[in-house]
C-alpha angles and dihedrals in degrees: 000000000000099000112136090200092056091044093052095041097050092060090064096038092054091058092047094047092048091050091048091047091055089049090052091047094053097042093048095084095071102015137028112304132057141150099322099051091038091054091049092051092047092049090049089062092055092043089056089048089051091053092048103039107018136256097278092055092045091051090049091050091049091051092193129071110258090227089059091051091051093048092048089050091051090052092049092050091048092048090052090052095047093050091080090063090065089063095044095255129127117277116279093018109147116254124195132212118191115205113200135015113330093187094063094037094244100126141114116225115216120185138188086236089070090048089051090050090052089053091050090048091055094045093052093042093050096042095051092047092047090055095044094047091049092050093046093049090048091059 
């Protein structure tokens, strides 16, 4: 498309959609959301950018091949699942690490579930962009 309005608007919308996708990723542990929907929302931002500015500009803005992002996400999700084996639990059992003082209540809980969601986010984000870039370049 050669719309100057779409081209200018997508630059701002990409940032907003990426920020919202990270919000959805982080809130998905306790409420609706998570890695899958966060990855879809983030990829939607770059798809919109691709439609407005072209595939070559979207690839340049991404700076990393989408296939690489998907493969890194797959590795992160697998690593999160295998972590349970270190503690003698079944694969993909959630493990928790509490940073801070648990007695006083000043702590931050970090789980392998969040790490798995981050992996899913990256897999979905990279896969969708790989498909969209391939279809756009085919046209």
